The first five atom37 places (N, CA, C, CB, O) and aatype in JSON, in Angstrom:
{
  "aatype": [12, 0, 8, 6, 9, 0, 9, 7, 7, 0, 3, 15, 10, 0, 6, 7, 5, 1, 11, 10, 19, 13, 19, 7, 7, 7, 1, 15, 19, 19, 19, 13, 2, 19, 0, 7, 1, 10, 1, 0, 9, 6, 2, 15, 4, 14, 8, 2, 7, 0, 15, 10, 0, 2, 7, 1, 10, 3, 7, 15, 19, 10, 16, 4, 14, 0, 8, 7, 10, 1, 13, 3, 10, 3, 0, 7, 4, 16, 14, 7, 0, 7, 11, 10, 4, 10, 3, 13, 10, 14, 9, 1, 16, 19, 3, 7, 5, 10, 12, 9, 16, 9, 3, 19, 5],
  "atom_mask": [
    [1, 1, 1, 1, 1],
    [1, 1, 1, 1, 1],
    [1, 1, 1, 1, 1],
    [1, 1, 1, 1, 1],
    [1, 1, 1, 1, 1],
    [1, 1, 1, 1, 1],
    [1, 1, 1, 1, 1],
    [1, 1, 1, 0, 1],
    [1, 1, 1, 0, 1],
    [1, 1, 1, 1, 1],
    [1, 1, 1, 1, 1],
    [1, 1, 1, 1, 1],
    [1, 1, 1, 1, 1],
    [1, 1, 1, 1, 1],
    [1, 1, 1, 1, 1],
    [1, 1, 1, 0, 1],
    [1, 1, 1, 1, 1],
    [1, 1, 1, 1, 1],
    [1, 1, 1, 1, 1],
    [1, 1, 1, 1, 1],
    [1, 1, 1, 1, 1],
    [1, 1, 1, 1, 1],
    [1, 1, 1, 1, 1],
    [1, 1, 1, 0, 1],
    [1, 1, 1, 0, 1],
    [1, 1, 1, 0, 1],
    [1, 1, 1, 1, 1],
    [1, 1, 1, 1, 1],
    [1, 1, 1, 1, 1],
    [1, 1, 1, 1, 1],
    [1, 1, 1, 1, 1],
    [1, 1, 1, 1, 1],
    [1, 1, 1, 1, 1],
    [1, 1, 1, 1, 1],
    [1, 1, 1, 1, 1],
    [1, 1, 1, 0, 1],
    [1, 1, 1, 1, 1],
    [1, 1, 1, 1, 1],
    [1, 1, 1, 1, 1],
    [1, 1, 1, 1, 1],
    [1, 1, 1, 1, 1],
    [1, 1, 1, 1, 1],
    [1, 1, 1, 1, 1],
    [1, 1, 1, 1, 1],
    [1, 1, 1, 1, 1],
    [1, 1, 1, 1, 1],
    [1, 1, 1, 1, 1],
    [1, 1, 1, 1, 1],
    [1, 1, 1, 0, 1],
    [1, 1, 1, 1, 1],
    [1, 1, 1, 1, 1],
    [1, 1, 1, 1, 1],
    [1, 1, 1, 1, 1],
    [1, 1, 1, 1, 1],
    [1, 1, 1, 0, 1],
    [1, 1, 1, 1, 1],
    [1, 1, 1, 1, 1],
    [1, 1, 1, 1, 1],
    [1, 1, 1, 0, 1],
    [1, 1, 1, 1, 1],
    [1, 1, 1, 1, 1],
    [1, 1, 1, 1, 1],
    [1, 1, 1, 1, 1],
    [1, 1, 1, 1, 1],
    [1, 1, 1, 1, 1],
    [1, 1, 1, 1, 1],
    [1, 1, 1, 1, 1],
    [1, 1, 1, 0, 1],
    [1, 1, 1, 1, 1],
    [1, 1, 1, 1, 1],
    [1, 1, 1, 1, 1],
    [1, 1, 1, 1, 1],
    [1, 1, 1, 1, 1],
    [1, 1, 1, 1, 1],
    [1, 1, 1, 1, 1],
    [1, 1, 1, 0, 1],
    [1, 1, 1, 1, 1],
    [1, 1, 1, 1, 1],
    [1, 1, 1, 1, 1],
    [1, 1, 1, 0, 1],
    [1, 1, 1, 1, 1],
    [1, 1, 1, 0, 1],
    [1, 1, 1, 1, 1],
    [1, 1, 1, 1, 1],
    [1, 1, 1, 1, 1],
    [1, 1, 1, 1, 1],
    [1, 1, 1, 1, 1],
    [1, 1, 1, 1, 1],
    [1, 1, 1, 1, 1],
    [1, 1, 1, 1, 1],
    [1, 1, 1, 1, 1],
    [1, 1, 1, 1, 1],
    [1, 1, 1, 1, 1],
    [1, 1, 1, 1, 1],
    [1, 1, 1, 1, 1],
    [1, 1, 1, 0, 1],
    [1, 1, 1, 1, 1],
    [1, 1, 1, 1, 1],
    [1, 1, 1, 1, 1],
    [1, 1, 1, 1, 1],
    [1, 1, 1, 1, 1],
    [1, 1, 1, 1, 1],
    [1, 1, 1, 1, 1],
    [1, 1, 1, 1, 1],
    [1, 1, 1, 1, 1]
  ],
  "atom_positions": [
    [[19.07, 3.63, -4.28], [18.76, 3.8, -5.69], [17.31, 3.35, -5.92], [19.75, 2.99, -6.58], [16.9, 2.32, -5.4]],
    [[16.56, 4.11, -6.68], [15.16, 3.81, -6.97], [15.05, 2.97, -8.24], [14.34, 5.1, -7.12], [15.84, 3.12, -9.18]],
    [[14.06, 2.1, -8.24], [13.82, 1.21, -9.38], [12.31, 1.13, -9.6], [14.44, -0.22, -9.13], [11.56, 0.95, -8.64]],
    [[11.87, 1.26, -10.84], [10.45, 1.19, -11.16], [10.11, -0.2, -11.7], [10.07, 2.29, -12.19], [10.8, -0.71, -12.59]],
    [[9.04, -0.8, -11.16], [8.64, -2.12, -11.62], [7.16, -2.13, -12.01], [8.92, -3.18, -10.54], [6.34, -1.44, -11.41]],
    [[6.85, -2.93, -13.04], [5.47, -3.09, -13.49], [4.78, -4.11, -12.6], [5.41, -3.53, -14.99], [5.36, -5.14, -12.25]],
    [[3.52, -3.82, -12.23], [2.79, -4.73, -11.34], [1.47, -5.2, -11.94], [2.53, -4.05, -10.01], [0.68, -5.84, -11.26]],
    [[1.24, -4.9, -13.21], [0.01, -5.37, -13.86], [-0.64, -4.27, -14.67], [0.0, 0.0, 0.0], [-0.18, -3.12, -14.67]],
    [[-1.7, -4.64, -15.36], [-2.42, -3.69, -16.18], [-3.13, -2.63, -15.36], [0.0, 0.0, 0.0], [-3.57, -2.89, -14.24]],
    [[-3.23, -1.44, -15.92], [-3.86, -0.32, -15.22], [-5.31, -0.61, -14.87], [-3.77, 0.94, -16.06], [-5.84, -0.03, -13.92]],
    [[-5.96, -1.48, -15.63], [-7.37, -1.79, -15.36], [-7.53, -3.07, -14.54], [-8.13, -1.92, -16.67], [-8.64, -3.59, -14.43]],
    [[-6.45, -3.6, -13.97], [-6.49, -4.87, -13.24], [-6.93, -4.73, -11.79], [-5.15, -5.51, -13.28], [-7.16, -5.73, -11.12]],
    [[-7.06, -3.51, -11.31], [-7.39, -3.29, -9.9], [-8.64, -2.42, -9.81], [-6.21, -2.62, -9.15], [-8.57, -1.2, -9.91]],
    [[-9.79, -3.07, -9.63], [-11.06, -2.35, -9.55], [-11.19, -1.63, -8.21], [-12.24, -3.32, -9.75], [-10.48, -1.94, -7.26]],
    [[-12.09, -0.68, -8.15], [-12.33, 0.09, -6.94], [-12.65, -0.86, -5.77], [-13.49, 1.09, -7.15], [-13.48, -1.76, -5.9]],
    [[-11.97, -0.63, -4.64], [-12.15, -1.46, -3.45], [-11.27, -2.68, -3.4], [0.0, 0.0, 0.0], [-11.24, -3.37, -2.38]],
    [[-10.55, -2.97, -4.48], [-9.67, -4.13, -4.5], [-8.26, -3.78, -4.04], [-9.62, -4.74, -5.9], [-7.89, -2.61, -3.92]],
    [[-7.5, -4.83, -3.78], [-6.1, -4.68, -3.38], [-5.27, -5.73, -4.1], [-5.93, -4.81, -1.84], [-5.8, -6.72, -4.61]],
    [[-3.98, -5.5, -4.15], [-3.07, -6.44, -4.8], [-1.79, -6.49, -3.99], [-2.79, -6.02, -6.28], [-1.19, -5.46, -3.69]],
    [[-1.36, -7.71, -3.65], [-0.1, -7.92, -2.95], [0.97, -8.2, -3.99], [-0.21, -9.08, -1.91], [0.8, -9.06, -4.85]],
    [[2.08, -7.48, -3.9], [3.17, -7.6, -4.87], [4.46, -7.88, -4.12], [3.29, -6.31, -5.73], [4.85, -7.14, -3.22]],
    [[5.13, -8.97, -4.52], [6.44, -9.29, -3.94], [7.51, -8.62, -4.8], [6.68, -10.85, -3.85], [7.55, -8.83, -6.01]],
    [[8.36, -7.81, -4.16], [9.32, -7.0, -4.91], [10.77, -7.44, -4.71], [9.18, -5.55, -4.51], [11.69, -6.75, -5.14]],
    [[10.97, -8.58, -4.09], [12.32, -9.11, -3.91], [12.89, -8.83, -2.54], [0.0, 0.0, 0.0], [12.46, -7.9, -1.85]],
    [[13.86, -9.63, -2.16], [14.52, -9.43, -0.88], [13.61, -9.66, 0.32], [0.0, 0.0, 0.0], [13.85, -9.1, 1.39]],
    [[12.57, -10.48, 0.15], [11.63, -10.74, 1.23], [10.67, -9.59, 1.49], [0.0, 0.0, 0.0], [9.97, -9.58, 2.5]],
    [[10.63, -8.66, 0.6], [9.83, -7.44, 0.75], [8.57, -7.53, -0.09], [10.65, -6.2, 0.36], [8.59, -8.1, -1.19]],
    [[7.47, -6.97, 0.42], [6.23, -6.92, -0.35], [5.54, -5.57, -0.17], [5.29, -8.06, 0.07], [5.77, -4.84, 0.79]],
    [[4.69, -5.28, -1.15], [3.97, -4.02, -1.22], [2.5, -4.37, -1.44], [4.52, -3.08, -2.37], [2.19, -5.34, -2.13]],
    [[1.6, -3.57, -0.87], [0.17, -3.74, -1.13], [-0.32, -2.5, -1.84], [-0.63, -4.0, 0.2], [-0.05, -1.37, -1.43]],
    [[-1.05, -2.73, -2.93], [-1.64, -1.63, -3.7], [-3.15, -1.68, -3.51], [-1.25, -1.72, -5.23], [-3.77, -2.72, -3.7]],
    [[-3.74, -0.56, -3.14], [-5.17, -0.45, -2.91], [-5.78, 0.52, -3.92], [-5.47, 0.02, -1.47], [-5.16, 1.52, -4.28]],
    [[-6.99, 0.22, -4.37], [-7.77, 1.17, -5.15], [-8.85, 1.68, -4.21], [-8.39, 0.51, -6.46], [-9.83, 0.99, -3.93]],
    [[-8.66, 2.9, -3.72], [-9.58, 3.52, -2.77], [-10.35, 4.6, -3.52], [-8.83, 4.11, -1.53], [-9.83, 5.68, -3.79]],
    [[-11.61, 4.29, -3.84], [-12.49, 5.24, -4.54], [-11.82, 5.78, -5.81], [-12.86, 6.41, -3.61], [-11.92, 6.96, -6.13]],
    [[-11.15, 4.87, -6.54], [-10.52, 5.26, -7.8], [-9.13, 5.84, -7.67], [0.0, 0.0, 0.0], [-8.49, 6.15, -8.68]],
    [[-8.63, 5.99, -6.44], [-7.29, 6.51, -6.19], [-6.39, 5.35, -5.78], [-7.29, 7.62, -5.1], [-6.73, 4.61, -4.85]],
    [[-5.26, 5.18, -6.45], [-4.35, 4.09, -6.12], [-3.39, 4.51, -5.02], [-3.57, 3.65, -7.36], [-2.83, 5.6, -5.04]],
    [[-3.21, 3.61, -4.06], [-2.28, 3.82, -2.95], [-1.39, 2.58, -2.84], [-3.05, 4.08, -1.6], [-1.9, 1.47, -2.74]],
    [[-0.09, 2.76, -2.87], [0.85, 1.66, -2.71], [1.6, 1.87, -1.4], [1.85, 1.58, -3.92], [2.18, 2.94, -1.16]],
    [[1.58, 0.84, -0.53], [2.25, 0.94, 0.76], [3.13, -0.29, 0.99], [1.21, 1.08, 1.91], [2.9, -1.35, 0.42]],
    [[4.13, -0.11, 1.82], [4.92, -1.25, 2.28], [3.98, -2.16, 3.06], [6.16, -0.79, 3.15], [3.15, -1.68, 3.83]],
    [[4.12, -3.46, 2.88], [3.26, -4.43, 3.55], [3.8, -4.74, 4.94], [3.15, -5.73, 2.73], [4.08, -5.89, 5.28]],
    [[3.95, -3.7, 5.74], [4.5, -3.84, 7.07], [3.94, -2.74, 7.97], [6.06, -3.79, 7.04], [4.15, -1.55, 7.72]],
    [[3.23, -3.14, 9.01], [2.67, -2.16, 9.94], [3.81, -1.46, 10.66], [1.7, -2.84, 10.97], [4.73, -2.12, 11.15]],
    [[3.78, -0.12, 10.74], [4.86, 0.59, 11.42], [4.89, 0.34, 12.94], [4.73, 2.08, 11.17], [5.87, 0.7, 13.59]],
    [[3.87, -0.27, 13.49], [3.84, -0.57, 14.92], [4.72, -1.76, 15.26], [2.41, -0.83, 15.37], [5.57, -1.68, 16.15]],
    [[4.5, -2.88, 14.54], [5.24, -4.09, 14.89], [5.59, -4.96, 13.69], [4.45, -4.89, 15.88], [5.97, -6.11, 13.86]],
    [[5.46, -4.41, 12.47], [5.87, -5.14, 11.28], [4.89, -6.15, 10.74], [0.0, 0.0, 0.0], [5.23, -6.87, 9.8]],
    [[3.69, -6.24, 11.29], [2.7, -7.22, 10.81], [2.29, -6.91, 9.38], [1.47, -7.24, 11.74], [2.3, -5.75, 8.95]],
    [[1.92, -7.94, 8.64], [1.44, -7.77, 7.27], [0.11, -7.01, 7.28], [1.27, -9.14, 6.57], [-0.77, -7.28, 8.09]],
    [[-0.01, -6.06, 6.37], [-1.24, -5.29, 6.23], [-2.11, -5.77, 5.08], [-0.92, -3.82, 6.04], [-3.21, -5.26, 4.88]],
    [[-1.62, -6.75, 4.32], [-2.3, -7.2, 3.1], [-3.73, -7.68, 3.35], [-1.51, -8.3, 2.46], [-4.59, -7.5, 2.49]],
    [[-3.99, -8.28, 4.5], [-5.32, -8.8, 4.79], [-6.11, -7.93, 5.76], [-5.22, -10.18, 5.35], [-7.13, -8.35, 6.3]],
    [[-5.63, -6.7, 5.97], [-6.34, -5.8, 6.86], [-7.7, -5.41, 6.3], [0.0, 0.0, 0.0], [-7.89, -5.37, 5.08]],
    [[-8.64, -5.12, 7.17], [-9.98, -4.7, 6.75], [-9.91, -3.27, 6.21], [-11.0, -4.78, 7.93], [-9.33, -2.38, 6.83]],
    [[-10.51, -3.08, 5.04], [-10.56, -1.77, 4.42], [-11.99, -1.27, 4.47], [-10.04, -1.81, 2.95], [-12.9, -1.89, 3.93]],
    [[-12.2, -0.14, 5.13], [-13.51, 0.48, 5.27], [-13.39, 1.89, 4.73], [-14.02, 0.46, 6.76], [-12.91, 2.78, 5.44]],
    [[-13.83, 2.11, 3.49], [-13.6, 3.4, 2.84], [-12.11, 3.56, 2.61], [0.0, 0.0, 0.0], [-11.5, 2.76, 1.9]],
    [[-11.53, 4.59, 3.2], [-10.09, 4.81, 3.06], [-9.32, 4.39, 4.32], [-9.8, 6.27, 2.74], [-8.13, 4.67, 4.43]],
    [[-10.01, 3.73, 5.26], [-9.37, 3.35, 6.52], [-9.01, 1.87, 6.51], [-10.3, 3.67, 7.72], [-9.88, 1.01, 6.33]],
    [[-7.73, 1.59, 6.69], [-7.2, 0.23, 6.73], [-6.91, -0.13, 8.18], [-5.91, 0.1, 5.85], [-6.25, 0.62, 8.9]],
    [[-7.42, -1.29, 8.62], [-7.19, -1.76, 9.98], [-6.18, -2.88, 9.97], [-8.51, -2.22, 10.64], [-6.35, -3.87, 9.26]],
    [[-5.12, -2.73, 10.75], [-4.09, -3.77, 10.86], [-4.71, -5.01, 11.5], [-2.86, -3.26, 11.7], [-5.32, -4.91, 12.57]],
    [[-4.56, -6.17, 10.86], [-5.16, -7.38, 11.42], [-4.49, -7.87, 12.71], [-5.11, -8.46, 10.4], [-5.09, -8.66, 13.44]],
    [[-3.28, -7.42, 13.0], [-2.57, -7.9, 14.18], [-3.0, -7.2, 15.47], [-1.08, -7.72, 13.98], [-3.25, -7.86, 16.48]],
    [[-3.08, -5.88, 15.44], [-3.35, -5.15, 16.68], [-4.49, -4.14, 16.56], [-2.11, -4.43, 17.11], [-4.79, -3.43, 17.52]],
    [[-5.13, -4.08, 15.4], [-6.31, -3.22, 15.25], [-6.01, -1.75, 15.02], [0.0, 0.0, 0.0], [-6.93, -0.93, 15.03]],
    [[-4.75, -1.39, 14.81], [-4.46, 0.02, 14.51], [-5.12, 0.4, 13.19], [-2.93, 0.27, 14.44], [-5.16, -0.39, 12.25]],
    [[-5.63, 1.62, 13.14], [-6.33, 2.09, 11.95], [-5.51, 3.17, 11.26], [-7.74, 2.62, 12.31], [-5.03, 4.11, 11.9]],
    [[-5.34, 3.02, 9.94], [-4.57, 3.97, 9.14], [-5.46, 4.54, 8.06], [-3.31, 3.29, 8.53], [-6.16, 3.8, 7.37]],
    [[-5.43, 5.84, 7.9], [-6.15, 6.49, 6.82], [-5.26, 6.46, 5.59], [-6.56, 7.96, 7.2], [-4.18, 7.05, 5.6]],
    [[-5.7, 5.78, 4.53], [-4.87, 5.66, 3.32], [-4.79, 6.97, 2.54], [-5.42, 4.58, 2.43], [-3.98, 7.08, 1.62]],
    [[-5.6, 7.96, 2.89], [-5.45, 9.28, 2.28], [-4.37, 10.07, 3.0], [-6.79, 10.05, 2.29], [-3.49, 10.65, 2.36]],
    [[-4.43, 10.1, 4.33], [-3.46, 10.85, 5.13], [-2.19, 10.04, 5.39], [-4.08, 11.28, 6.46], [-1.11, 10.6, 5.51]],
    [[-2.34, 8.7, 5.48], [-1.18, 7.83, 5.68], [-0.84, 7.53, 7.12], [0.0, 0.0, 0.0], [0.11, 6.79, 7.38]],
    [[-1.58, 8.09, 8.07], [-1.23, 7.93, 9.48], [-2.42, 7.49, 10.31], [-0.65, 9.22, 10.03], [-3.57, 7.54, 9.87]],
    [[-2.12, 7.07, 11.54], [-3.17, 6.81, 12.51], [-3.7, 8.16, 12.98], [-2.64, 5.93, 13.71], [-2.96, 9.15, 12.97]],
    [[-4.97, 8.22, 13.41], [-5.5, 9.48, 13.9], [-4.97, 9.81, 15.3], [-7.03, 9.44, 13.92], [-4.52, 8.92, 16.02]],
    [[-5.02, 11.07, 15.67], [-4.67, 11.49, 17.02], [-3.19, 11.73, 17.24], [0.0, 0.0, 0.0], [-2.39, 11.73, 16.3]],
    [[-2.86, 11.94, 18.52], [-1.47, 12.21, 18.9], [-0.64, 10.94, 18.8], [-1.4, 12.8, 20.33], [-1.19, 9.83, 18.84]],
    [[0.66, 11.09, 18.67], [1.55, 9.94, 18.6], [1.35, 9.13, 17.33], [0.0, 0.0, 0.0], [1.36, 7.9, 17.35]],
    [[1.15, 9.82, 16.25], [0.83, 9.18, 14.98], [1.9, 8.21, 14.51], [0.6, 10.22, 13.92], [3.1, 8.48, 14.61]],
    [[1.43, 7.08, 13.99], [2.28, 6.15, 13.26], [1.89, 6.3, 11.81], [2.13, 4.66, 13.77], [0.71, 6.37, 11.49]],
    [[2.86, 6.34, 10.92], [2.57, 6.58, 9.51], [3.06, 5.44, 8.63], [3.2, 7.9, 9.05], [4.09, 4.81, 8.9]],
    [[2.29, 5.18, 7.58], [2.62, 4.16, 6.6], [3.71, 4.66, 5.66], [1.37, 3.76, 5.8], [3.91, 5.86, 5.5]],
    [[4.42, 3.71, 5.05], [5.41, 4.04, 4.04], [4.76, 3.89, 2.67], [6.68, 3.13, 4.16], [4.54, 2.78, 2.19]],
    [[4.46, 5.03, 2.03], [3.86, 5.03, 0.7], [4.94, 4.93, -0.36], [3.02, 6.3, 0.48], [6.06, 5.39, -0.17]],
    [[4.59, 4.32, -1.48], [5.49, 4.24, -2.63], [4.82, 4.95, -3.8], [5.83, 2.76, -2.98], [3.6, 4.88, -3.95]],
    [[5.61, 5.62, -4.62], [5.04, 6.26, -5.81], [4.44, 5.21, -6.74], [6.13, 7.09, -6.56], [5.02, 4.14, -6.95]],
    [[3.27, 5.51, -7.29], [2.61, 4.62, -8.25], [2.07, 5.48, -9.38], [1.48, 3.79, -7.58], [1.54, 6.57, -9.15]],
    [[2.2, 4.97, -10.61], [1.68, 5.7, -11.76], [1.36, 4.71, -12.88], [2.71, 6.77, -12.25], [1.72, 3.54, -12.81]],
    [[0.67, 5.21, -13.89], [0.32, 4.4, -15.05], [1.2, 4.82, -16.22], [-1.18, 4.54, -15.4], [1.3, 6.01, -16.53]],
    [[1.83, 3.84, -16.86], [2.69, 4.08, -18.02], [2.3, 3.08, -19.1], [4.22, 3.97, -17.65], [2.41, 1.87, -18.9]],
    [[1.86, 3.57, -20.23], [1.49, 2.71, -21.36], [0.57, 1.57, -20.94], [2.74, 2.13, -22.01], [0.76, 0.43, -21.35]],
    [[-0.44, 1.9, -20.12], [-1.43, 0.91, -19.71], [-0.99, -0.02, -18.59], [0.0, 0.0, 0.0], [-1.73, -0.94, -18.24]],
    [[0.21, 0.19, -18.03], [0.73, -0.64, -16.94], [0.85, 0.17, -15.66], [2.09, -1.24, -17.32], [1.24, 1.33, -15.68]],
    [[0.52, -0.48, -14.53], [0.76, 0.14, -13.23], [2.23, -0.04, -12.88], [-0.16, -0.48, -12.13], [2.78, -1.14, -12.99]],
    [[2.86, 1.04, -12.47], [4.28, 1.01, -12.12], [4.44, 1.57, -10.7], [5.13, 1.84, -13.15], [3.87, 2.6, -10.35]],
    [[5.24, 0.86, -9.89], [5.59, 1.39, -8.58], [7.1, 1.6, -8.54], [5.13, 0.43, -7.42], [7.86, 0.91, -9.21]],
    [[7.49, 2.58, -7.75], [8.91, 2.88, -7.57], [9.33, 2.4, -6.19], [9.19, 4.4, -7.75], [8.74, 2.79, -5.18]],
    [[10.36, 1.56, -6.16], [10.87, 1.04, -4.9], [12.34, 1.45, -4.76], [10.72, -0.5, -4.81], [13.05, 1.63, -5.75]],
    [[12.77, 1.58, -3.51], [14.18, 1.82, -3.24], [14.87, 0.47, -3.2], [14.39, 2.6, -1.9], [14.4, -0.46, -2.54]],
    [[15.99, 0.37, -3.88], [16.77, -0.87, -3.91], [18.06, -0.61, -3.16], [17.06, -1.35, -5.36], [18.79, 0.32, -3.48]],
    [[18.34, -1.45, -2.14], [19.57, -1.29, -1.37], [20.71, -1.99, -2.04], [19.4, -1.8, 0.03], [21.83, -1.96, -1.53]]
  ]
}
């Protein structure tokens, strides 16, 4: 079942910034503002589950701090063959608030 939660004001995340959001059940999401486009991802590297919240962001490329894997936040995957892909979450603005949709088990 999907559930939408507010994570702050629509103007609270400037270009190049990120926000870590705890959504319950030990789960967290990272929201990035990449050149004015918002991207919300699960805070878990698909390679080995490491937190991505402190990964280096260079343009739209996020580098996992644990093993150096690079993910394009526009495409959502590592480059090349054998792609690993991030888990994106829907994000939108409603009445001046940023809202993300999460699956609730």
